N, C-alpha and C positions, 0 to 999 in steps of 0.2 A: 579274486573271488570267482568261482566257476560260473559258467553261464546258467547252469541249473539253479544254483543258489541265488543268483541275482534275479532270475525270472520269477521264481515263486513269490518272494516278498513283494515284488512290483505288481504281480497279478492280484495278490490279496489287497494291496493298497488301493488299486484301481476299482476292484470289486466293492470294497467297503465305501469308497468315495461315491460310488453309484447307488449306495443304499441297498445292496443286494445281499441276502444271506447266501450261504454256500448251496443250500437246497434250491433256492430260486435260480441261482446262476447255473447250476448243473441241469436243471429242467429246461432253461432257455437255450442252452447249448446242445442239449440232447447228449450229455456226457455223464458218466458215472460219478456220483458225488464223492465216493471214496477215492477215485483216481484223481479228481481235481484237488481234493484235500492233500494228497501226497505230493502233487505238483507244487501247491502253495508252500508246503513245508520243505521243499527241496529234496524230497525222497524219491521222486520220479522226475524224469526229464520230460519236457513238453515237445510233442512232434510239431513240425512246421504247420500241419493242418490245424492242430489245436491252437497254436499261437495266432494263426490268421483269424480263426473264428473269435477268439478272445479279443484280439485287437479291434476287429470290426464292431463287435457287440459293445465294447467299452469305449469306442471312439478314441483309441490310443494313438492314432496317426502313425502307425508303423513302429512305435516304440517297442512293443512286445515282440514283434517279429524280429527286430534287430537284435534282441537278446538271445535269440535261438540260432544256433549254428545250423545252417541248412544241411539237411540230410538227403537232399535230392540229387546229389551228384552221381549216384549209382544208376544213372538212367540207361546204361547199356549202350551209350553212343560214343564211348571214348576209347575204343580199341586203338592199339598202337598203329602208327602209320605203316609199319612194315608187316602187318598181318598178311600172311600169304594166302593164295588161293582165289583171290577175287579178280586180279588183273591178268589177262592172258599175255601181256607184254610186260617188260620191266617197268615197275612202278616209278622208280627214280627217273627213268628215261622220260616217261610221260610228264611227271611233275616238274622236271627241269626244262621241258621243252616250251618254247614260245609257240605262237601259232604257225610260224614258218617251219620250225623244227617238227611240229606235229604232222604237217602235211608230208614232209620228207620221210618221217617214220612210217606214215601210211603207205607210201610208195614202196619202201623196203619190205613191208609186210605183204606186198602183193596187190595193194589197191591201186591198179594202174589208172592214173588220171588220163583223160583224153579230151578231145574237143566234143565228145559226146556228153559232157557234163550237163548241158542245158536240157536235153531230152530226158536224162535220167533223173533229174531233180524232182519232178512230180511224183515219180515212183518212190523215191526215198522219203518225200514229204508224206505220202500216204502211209509208208511204213512207220514213220514217227508217230502218226496218229494212232495206228494200230498198237504199237508198243506201249504208248501211253495208256491206252484202254486196257491192254493186257496187264499193265502194272497194277490195276485195281483187283486182279484176281489171281495173281501169280507171285510166287516167292521171289524176292528181289535177287537172291543169289542165282536163281535160274535165269533171270533176264540180264544180269550184269555182263556176262561174256559177250552176248549178242549186242548189247548197247555199246560196249567199248569198241567192238569191231566195227559197228556201223558208224560210230563217231570218227574213227580213223579213216574209214573208207570214204565218207563224204568229204572229210578234210582233204583226202588225197585227190578227189575229183577236182578240187579247186586249184591244185598245184599247177596243172597244165591247161586249165580251162581258159577260153577266151575271156576278155575282161568283162563282157556283158553277163557271163555266167559265174564268174569267180566270186563276186560278193554274195550272191544268193546262196552259193554252195557253202561258203564260210559261215554265213548266218545260220543255215540249217544245221551245220556241224556244231555250232555253238549251242543250239537247242538240244541236240543229242547229248552233248557233254553235260549240260545243266541237268537234264533228266537222269543221266548216269550218276551224277553226284547225289541226287535225291535218293535213288535206289541204293547207293552205297551207304547213305545214312540210315535208311530203313534196314539194311543188312547189319547195322551196328558198327560200321567203320567210318567214324567221323573224319579221320585223317584223309581217307580216299574221297570222302564227300567234299571236303574243302579243296583237295587237289583238283578234282574234276570241275568244281565250280570256278576255280581260278582259270582253268583251261577254257571254260565257256566264255569267260570275260575276254580272254585274249583273242579267241577266234572271232567273237563278235566285233571287237575293236578292229581287227584286221579286215573284217567285212564292212566296216564303215558305220557300225552301230556302237556308240559308246554307252548307250543306256543299259545294256545288259550287265555291264560292269557294276553299275549301281545296284541292279537287282541281285547281283552276287553278294552284295553286302547284306541284303535281306535274308538270303539263304544262309550266310555265315551267322547271322543273328539267330537263326533257328537252332543252329548247332549250340551256340552259347546258351540259349534259352533252356534246352534240354539238359545242358550241363549245370544249370542252376545259377549261372552268372547273369544276374539282373542288370548290373551296371554295364557289362559288355554288350548285352542285348540292346539296351537303350542307346548306347553310343553308336553302334553299328547302324541301327535303324535310323537314327537322326541324320547320319551321313548320307543316307539314301533318300532324303526328302528335299533336295534342292529344287527350287522353283523351275529350273530348266528341264527337269525330267518329266516324262509322261505321267499323267495323273494316275494311271493304274499302278505304276511302280511306287509313286509317292503314297498312294493309298495302302498298298500292301506293307510298305515300310512303317506307316503310321500304326497299322494293326500290330506289327511286331513290337513297336515301341510300347504300345498299350500293354501287351503281354509282359514286357519287362517291368513296367511300373506296377502291374498287378502282383508280380512275384514278390515285391517288397512291401505291398500293402498301401501304395500311394494311389488312393482312389481318385483324387482330384485330377492328377496328371494322367491317369489311365483313361478316365472318361473324356478328358480333353482330346487325347489322341484318338479315341474311338470316334468322337464326333468328326474330327478331321478326316479320318479314314472313310467314314460313311459319305461325307461330302465329296471326297475325291473319287471314290469308286462308283458313286451314283451319277457322276457327270457324264455328259454326252461324249466328251473326248475320251474318257476311260473306256466307255462301251464300244467305241469305234476303233480301238487299237488294232494294229495289224495282227493277223494270224501268224503262227499259232499263239494262242492266248498265254500270257505269262501268268504263272500261279495256277491255283486250283481251277478246274473246269467243271467240277461237280457240285460245288456249293453255290447256290443261286444268290445268296446274300452273305458274302464273306464277313462284312462288318457285324451283322447280327450274330453270326455263329461265333465270331471272336468275342463278342460281348458276353455271350453265355460262358465261354471258356474263362474269361477274365473274372467274371463275377464269382466263380468258385474260388479262384486264387485270392480274391479280395475278402473271403470269409463270408460270402452271401450265397450259400449253396441252394437255398430254396428258390431265390430269384434266378440263379443259374439253371436249375432244373427246368423251370418254366420256359426259359428261352431255348434251351437245348432240346426240350421235348418238341417245341414247335418247329425249329429249324431242321432237326434230324428227320422229321416226317417228310421234308421236302427233298431229301437226298434220293437220287435214282437207285433202284434196287440193285443194279449191276455194279455199283461203285463200292465193292466190299471193303477196300482199304480205307476209303473215306468214311464209310459207315462205322467201321471199327474205331477209327481215330476219334470221332466225335461221340460215338455211342458209349465208349467206356468213360469218357469225361462226363457224359450224361448220367451214367450209372453211378459214378463217383459222387456227383452232386446229389442224387437221390439218397444215397447211403449217408452222406453227411447231413442230410435233412432229417434223418431218422426213418425214411421210407425204405426200410431194409428189404422187404419182400419185392417191392417195385425195382429196387436196384439189382437184386438177384435175378429177376425175370429178364431185365435188359441185358445183363452180363451173360446170362446163360444162353441167350440167343446168339450173342456175338462170339463167345468162346468156341463155338462149333466151327466158325469160319477161319479162326486164327491159323490152323495148320496150312491153309491155302495161301494166306497173306501174312506170314510172320513179319513182325515189325518191332525193331528195337525201340523206336520212339513210342509206339502204342504201349509196349510193355512197361514203360515207366508209369503210365496211368493205371495199368493192371496191377502193378505192385502197390501203388497207392490205394487202390480199391481193396486189395487183400488186407492191407493194414487197417483200413477203415472198418471193414467187415469183421476183423478179428475182435473188435469190441463187442460183437454180438454172437459169440461162439455158440451160445445156447439156442439161438434161433434155428429152426429146422431148415429154412430156405438157405441160410448161410452154410449149415453143415452139408446140405445136398450139393452146394456149389463148390465146396472146397476141393474135391478131386479134380474137377475140370480146371480150376484155377491153378492147382499145383502142376498139372500136365503142361499147361501153356508156359508157366514160369520156370519149369525145370530146365536145367542146362541141356543144350542139344547134345545128343549122343552121336559119336562117330560111327 
């Protein structure tokens, strides 16, 4: 029996057990009564968003969501590993290199290591901070060649550096590699993202820091999250929560685990993980972690922002909108990429709550900056927003927003 045919009767059964008429149910969900009727009869399939909302409202403990085949795997983050054009050196050479091989590769490319490594490190450290800031307002494909070159150059400095400077150089190279992986994911190349994240872990290990390897699991979990793999996300995040790891890494991992639980509607497990993340990230030890800070530097309360993110996936858009409204107001104005990431999720929450004009106002302000900070991951929420708004085609604000939505989502032209 197909998923569509199983979902409809189960939805009707749960609705009737709750003592709701179809009219009452459609009003509560802010969904068209005719559409819900067709879903119940098996004539229309339910979207993951509708399944989440029905599941939460009817307290179905994830049963309705499990009957819907997830349609979120078209997130745009799954390009093949051999997509050309992003890496200035042979990708296979880099991906197959360990930390030692990577420094050798840097030397062959002209990054001459010398005993001057120690004096040069502060300069490269300042460059890292500038590139991280630039990543908030620049297209990732523009930054990637520079980030890849800088990673190789700093790794090369470590090759012939005196022992006192070798470890700091390797650790800084690992942070360049980790950020390179994030920009590769934003460019839509999850294969490159995983490759550079693996290199970051190897370089950090060679520099005496085994902790970044565990943070690499958190980064990998983000790739699986955007791929719609909830079980993989939870599994990777749990592996990064060993009691021996720094509180900040464990807190970020707990956040990612919460997002995985939210994806399948497990509210209890999600809220438990969020409580754990909040406790860890608020601890004095987490706040005193060494620079550069691991994870976001622009979100003042990551646990609160992630709570808003998860509430939407749990089918509670109104509560999500309230949290995201508050937290998005606290984002710095220059952090365009971060503002877009959470702003579109905020718009999506308002749209799902029936506040269509408000959703369009928020989205309209953000769509204007997307050409400057294109993002494959943000685009996944923009696609969801477009689907959500398509239910209100007759609304003037929706009609006015459609051309801008279409321009952002249109395939890039050569």
